[in-house]
N, C-alpha and C positions, 0 to 999 in steps of 0.2 A: 530561490522560489519567486516566482513574476519579473517581469524585466520591465528597464528603462531605458526610452532613449529619443535625448533631445538637438534637436539640428538646429543651430543658428547659422544663415548659407548666404548663399546667393545665386543656390539653384531649385529645381521645384525637390521640396523637402519630403515631399509623402515619400514617394520611389526610396527613397536613401530611409528614411523613418521605415519602413516597411523591408527593406533587406536585414537591414542590420535589428528588425523582431525576429526574421528568420531564423538568424544567428543565436537568438534566445531563448527558441523551441525546447532545448534541451532543459530549461528553467524549471518544466511543466507547467501549463497553464490550461484556459477552459474557456479566455473570452479573450479579444482586443481591440484594441481603437487607435487614431489617430487624431490627432486633432491639428490645426493650421492655422494662418492668422491670413484670411484672404480682405484685400480692400480693407485692413482693418478690422474687421470682424472674427470671430471665432466658429471657425466650422470645424464639425469634426464624424468622424465614420466609427463606428462600434459593431463587431458582432461577436455574439456567441458561439464556442465552440474551437476550429483551425482555424489557420493564417488564409486558410485557401478561402473560408467563407467571407473574410475581413475581404480577401485579395476580390473577388464576385462583387463584391458591393462597391469596390474604388472605380470596379468596371465600368459599371455602372451609372457611377453617381462619382468622377474623379475628382481630385483634392488640389485645387493649386496652393500657389503659397511658399513661401522662402523660408520661413519659421513657425517649428510644431514641436510637439513632444508625442512619444506615439506609449502604449505598454500595451505586455500580457502579463493576464491576469489569473492569480489561482484561486480560486475562491477561499475568504475567510470569515469575511461579514457579508451577507446575502445570496442567493442561489446564484449560479453563472449565468446570468441570463443579460439579453442585450442590454438592458437596462440598467444593469450594476456594472456591465465593463466599465473599463476608465478609454479615456479620459473623463472625469468629471468636471464640472463648475455651473456657469453661472456667464450672464452675456458680458460681464468682465473680466473673468479669470478661467481658467483649465489648468487643472492638478492631476498631473499622474502619482501613484503612491506603491513603493513596496513596505510590509509590516504592517501594525496595527498600533491603530491610535485608542489606548487604556481608558482615557475618561471623555469618548467622544459621548458615551451617551449625555453625559452633566456640560456637557459642551452642547449639542443639540438641542439641549433643553431651554439652554442661554439664546440659544441662539433664533429660535422657533418662538418663545417669548416675545425677541427682536423683530418681529415679522417676517424673518425668514422660511422659505416653505423648500423641504427637501423633497426628493422626487424617486432615492434610490432605497436601498435597507442599508449600503455601504456606511462604515466608518470613517473610510474615505472623501465620502462625499462633502464630509463635516470639515476636514482642511480647506477643500473651496468657498465653505462658504463661508467659515470664519476668514478665509482673505477678503472679500470679497464685502464685508462687514465693515473692516478697513479703509478697504478700497470705498465704500460708498461714503467716508468721514472724509473725504478728501485726503488719503495721505497715499503719499506717491507708492506703487509698486513695491521696491525695494522697505520703504517700511512696511507697510502691508504684510509682506510677505517676515520677516522678520519680528512685527508684533504678534503676528498668530503664532509663531513657531514657538513667540514664549510659551504660549498656551497650550503647547502637545504635552501629550506625557506617552509613553509606549516606543517603538520603535518603528524607524520610518526612513525613506529614501524619497526625498520627491524631487519633479520636474515642474511646474507653472508656468504655464506662457496666458498673456496678460494682450487685451483688444484695446487698438490703438500704439502698440508699443512693438511695431514690427523691430525685430532682429535682437530680440530680449528674451531670456530666459532664467529664468532662477532656479537651484537645487539647492536641496540641502539634505544632511546625511544625521541620522542620529540611533545607530546601532542596525542599521542595514546600510551596505556598501553602495557609493556611487562616485563616479572618476570623473575626471571631465577630460575631451580629447581637443587636441590645439591641432590646427590647420591652416592654410595658408586663406585669410579674410572668410574664413568658416572656422564653427567652431562644432562642438557632440558633448552633449553628455550620454553616459551610457551607467546601466551596472556592474556592467564589468569589461575589462579591454578584447575582449571575444567582439562584445558586439560592435565594439569599435577599431575594430584589428583590419578592414578594407582602407579604413576612414582617415589615419593617421597614425602612427607611430610612439608620438608624446601623448603623452596621461600621464595627469595628475592625480593624486586619491585626496579624498577628502578627510578630514581627524572627524573623530566622533564628535558631534557638536557642534561643526562647522556647515557654512552655506556660501553659495558660490552666486556671484553675478555673472552671468556669460554674455558675451553678445560677442558681434563681429571681428571685433580688435581684442579681443581677448578675455580674461576672467577675471576677475578681484573676488580673493576668497574671505573670509569674517567668520570667525567664532563664536562659541554662542554669546557671551557679551556686546557681540556688534565690531568690536574691535577687528582691524584690516590683521592681516597674515599670509604670510607668505607659502605656497606647499608648493613644491618645486617636480617640475615635470620631468618622469622621467624617458628611457626610450625603450618601448618593450620588443622583445624577439619576437613574439607572437608574429603570424603572417597566415593574412589571411587564409593561400591557400592549403593548409592544417587542417583543416576544417569541411573537408569533402569526404564522400563516404570511399572515393574512389575506387568505384566498381564494383561496391560490394553493396549489397540488398540491405544494409541497416549499418549506420552511427552502429551498434554491436557489436556485429560480428565483426564490420573492421576495428573495432578495438579488443577484440578476442585473441585476434591474428598479431596484433601488435605485442603482445604479452614478451616474444621474445626482445625485442629492441627493446622497448622499454625498462625488462629487466636488465638487458645487457647495459644499456645508456647509462643507467642508476648507481650502477655499479661502476662501473667507469670511473664516475662522478669520486667514486669513497675508496676504491682499491686500487694501490699500487700493482702492477699486474707480474713488473721485473721482481719487484721484493716479494711480491705476495702479502703485503702489509695493509690494513686498514690505516687510511688517511681523512682523519675527519677538519673538517673547517677548523681555526682557532675559538675556541670555549672560551667563554668568558670566568666557566668558573672548574673546579678541578674536580672530573669523574672520580678520581679514586680518593676522594674524601666527602665522597656524596652518601650519607650515610642511610638513606629510603629511596623507594621511587614512586610515584602514583602518576598512572596512566588513565588520562580517559578520553570520550569518544564517543561520537555515536554512530549509529547503522554500522555498514560494513569497516569504517575505521577501528570500533569499536574492539572486533573480530579481531582486525589484524593487529590490535593494541593486546587482546588474547596471548595470541601467539608469540609479541612480544614479550609477555610477561614472562611465557613456559623459556625460551631465549636466555631473557636478565637473568633469573632467578639461577638457572642450571650452567648457567658460563660463567657468569658472573657474580653467582650467587651473592646478589643482593637483592633482601626483600622486598617485595612490589603488591604495592595494591591495583585494582584497577575498578573504576567505576564508568560508570553511564552518565556522560556529560549529563544530561537531563534529571538525574539524580544527583550525583556529587553538588551540583550549587546551590542544590536546597538540603541536602544532609550533611552538614558543616561538621565535615569528620575531622578530631585531631593529627595532625601534620608536626611532622619531625621536622624545627630549624633546620636552614640547609638542604634540605630536601630536593630532589628533583621532581616538577611538575611536567611532564612528557603528553604531548599534545599531540592529536592525529588527525587530520582532517583533507578533506580532499581542495576542498574552495579556501578554502581561511575564511571562512568570514560562516560557520556555524554557530549561529547565536548560541546554544548552550555550553557549544565548547571555550567560543569565547568566555562568556560568562564566568565559568569553571575556570581559566587563565584569572580573571581578574583576583579572584574570590582565593589562588594558592600565591597570585603575590604578596596578594594583602596580608599573608602570614607566611612570607620570610620564604618560598620558594624557590630557586631555581627555574627558569621556562626554557625548554628545548620545545623547539616542535615539529611534526613532519607533516610537508605541507605538497600540493602541486602547485600551489599557486606562491611566490613568495613575496610579491608588491602586498596582500591581503593583510586584511588588519591583525587579526592574526599574526603574523608575519611580523610587523613592525611593532606587538607586542610583546613582541619573546624576546629570553635572552638573547639565543641562538636558534638558527633553522637553519632541519639537514634537508633539500629539499630533493622532493620526487621527479623525473626525469619524464612522466608520460605523456608531456602535450595536453592540449585539448581532450577533455573527454566530454561526447558529447550524446550519448545516451542517458538517459538517469540512471538507471542499473551500472552501477560501478564494475569495474571489472579490469582495464590493465592497474588502473588506479591502484589496487587490492597487495595487486604483485608488487609494484613499485615502494608500496610503504613497506610492505616484508621486508623487501631487500637490504632497502633502509634502515630499517628494521634488523636483524642480521648485522650488520655490519657495525652497530652500536652497540651488539650486544657484544662481539667481538673485543671494541675498541674498551668498551667499560670491563669486559674480565684481563683486559692486559692493563689495563691501569691500575686493576684492583690485583694484580697477581696473581688472579685466579686462574687464569690461563699463561700455558708458555707462546715459547713465541713458534716453535713447532707444534702446540691445539690451533694456533690462529695458521701456521701457514697451511694445515689442513682444511681446516675451514673454510677460508677463502678460497681454497680449491673448490672444493665444492659448490661454491656462490658460483664461480664464473664459468664454471658445467654447466650452468644451470640456461645461460642461452639457446646451447643448439639444445642440451633437454629438450626447452619447453616449445621446440620448432618444430620436434619431433612428433608433441601429442596432438595435432592438428591429424596425421598419417590416420587419428583412433577414431576421423567421424564416423566410418559407418555404425561402427558398434556403440557408438555412444545417441545412434538416431536408431535403434536395434531396442536400448532404455526408452528413449525421450517415447517410442511409439506406446511401450506397453506404462507408464507417467500419465500421457496422452487423457487417457478414460476414467483415471483416479480423481476420486473425490478427497483424499487425505493420502498424505505421504512421510515415511519418517525417516529422518537422519540420525544415524550413529559416525561416530568416530570417540577417538582415544588421544588422551594425550596432548599436543600438538595440534590433531589431525581433530578435535571435540570444535574448533571455533573454525574448521573449514567443514563438517557437513552445516553447523551455524551458519555458515557466509551462503552454501549452497541452499538449505532451506529457502535463505533470503533470497534468493535471486527466482528461486521458481516462484514463494508467493509473488514479485514483484512483476514478473513478466510475462506472467503464466494464468495467474489467477486462483493457480490451486494452491489447497490449505498446505502447509510444510511444516513439519515440527524439527526442531533438533535434539538429540539428547545426545550425552556422553554414554559410552555404549552400556558400560557396570553400570546406570541407572534402570534401566531399562526395566530391569526385574524389579524395579521401584515403582511402576504404575503402565509406565506407558503399552507394558509386555501385551497389556490387555486390550489394546486400540486392535492388534494384528491378526490378522488373518488373510484369505485369500486376496482381499478389495484394496488392500495396503499395502504399497511398495516400502521396502524397505533401504532405502541408499544410503552406502559405507564408505567410507574411505577407510583402507586399510591397508597401508604401507605396510612391507617387511620393517622387524624392528623389534627393540624388547616388548614393544606392547602387542604385536602381531597375535599369537595366540591366544591371548590375554580375550582379545577384538572377535577372533574365529568362534571360540567360545560364545558372547555374546549375537551371533549369527548364528550358530546353531538350533541356540536357543528359538530365535523368532524362526526358522525355518519350521522347526518341531508344532511349531504354533500356525502354521499355513503361509507365511511373508513368504513373498516375492522378492528374492534377494538381487538384488543389481549392486556391483560389488565394482570401486574401483581400488586398485594395490597397484606393484609392480611388476616387471618380469620375474622376480623373486617369490615373488605373493602367488600369484599367478596359479602357479599347478596344483599349489594347497588348496586354492579355493574354485575349482575351476568344475570338482565335482559338485557342490555346496550351492554355489549360486548360482540363480537362471542365466546371470548377465556378467563376465565378466569383465573390466579395460584394465588392460595393464599398461601402464605407464613407464617411462624407462626408469629400470631402479637407481636413485641416489643414495646422498648418507644421506640416515635419518637428519639432522640438521636441516638439510634444503629439503625435506621431503615436503612438508604442507602446501612450500609455497607452488611448488610442479601438482602438486595435487589439486591444489583449488582449479588452475585453469580447465578440467576436463567436470567440474561438477557445475560451471559457468556456462559452457557450452552444453550441457544434459538443459538445464532453463531456457537457452534459448534454443535449443532445439524444440524444448515443447512448447514453446511460445507461436514459435513457427506452424505447428498443426495445431494447436490452439485459435490461429488467423487475431493474436492479440496485435495491438500495438506497441511492439518492441520496445521502440526507444523513446515513447513516450507513455508509458501504463497510467492509466488513469489514479485519478487522486494524491501521483505524486510529483513530486519538485526534485531536483537535483539540486540545490542548494537551497537549506532549510535557513534562513535568517532571521525567522520568527518562534517562540517557544511552540 
């Protein structure tokens, strides 16, 4: 959430910053702004709403200067207005901030008592006023920034610009990510590598508590105590060309169509197709000796973890607990010594998941993370990482990252089963074969788009929608309901199909569509019975099944979408794709902002 860009260069900074902010739109925002140094003075342009509003302002009132900072804001403290948009500052300093300053009220009272006048409702302005306080006392920008950082409590990533100091930007990181990009006589700051992708491929990441002094000649890194530290600049493989829409109407549409490739690339990293064996990277702990696993994540990643739990328990016969990360970090559950903490995150920067990681590590858990960004904070603090090969995911609503996570968790479950001797070599070969079949089967699902659009037409006029699933398809129902809420703003709830009679059935009538994921398998007939009960109450049944289950359901459901029949093990991965496509098609009919839904952010780096 929120985006930061800083430039110390030799050409005009504002266009470079603006283009980088465009690449950060996926993180979610409701206002934006840029500040540069012009003849030693700080000048800024800010606008509420989308970046097009800022672009129009810059066209009317251009910003000169070769040193600058920019920001896309997702409102926390204060309404999403131009006045509350970043950068904030005084005549001496300008600041952009991601995160939340928890002690801002106390600091604000202290600064107001010292004569400082505040003009916004934000916690972020407190940082600028605090730095200004120290600058007014005669401290240098470096010393003023360090003094101010020592007073801040909470989560933040910062970039600071100082009047009269062209060629200088100071950044800081505590709990929210920040990266430094190295160019030729130009340097950059960014919330993540995607912002910097076309500008440089040499990137260093600040550790938690670090701050950095960036000049044209390079970067000096310091830890929280002010001691000089080294942070290695690494070459990133991310290329700017990978973030275009490639002719699709939306990033979400493009990313939906990337499911087959992403699943294939992820499996290719973890499976030897010649031997049909899973080959995990070397782990610093023995999977066979892990007594218990605890899975934690947020949002769609949590639902992926739920499916992973089904697989791990069934295939590897290992006890698995699962918690939403925002609950686990405060619940303080007892953990078995030597257990496995399994964390799942697309960005690797999710604040609650990171806090859960640190809590599990403090209590003796091995930490294994499933991530799409292998240079992220969670990656650096894990014992080992299993990377998803999803590439950049720009749409706020996660799609391809979800199936990539499931692909990794499926391979992990097989590996743990083999290590614990609960899965035979023949069993591994069969399960691996079903995984290797997935990319081709996933590609066939897009031929079902006309039937999915028929479903979308039914749902688009509804106020409430129920989603149902059993077993590993219950989390698929949860994912479908979440996607529909995210991109179409229609209220949707998902239930385990067997729970329908315990309350939700009272909601069913002709105005409430019932969407069900019902692949053939052990639980098929049980779920069909639940659907019959829903139909008896007037429910409009919209069913995702497979070719084997379609004949049984066509006389029962209003619309049936039959995906290719696959093994029960891999069915949840395949069933996920059409429920995500359904949400996209409903959003098109509703005319919502598909890639940047209201109030949502891609990467949630604060509580």
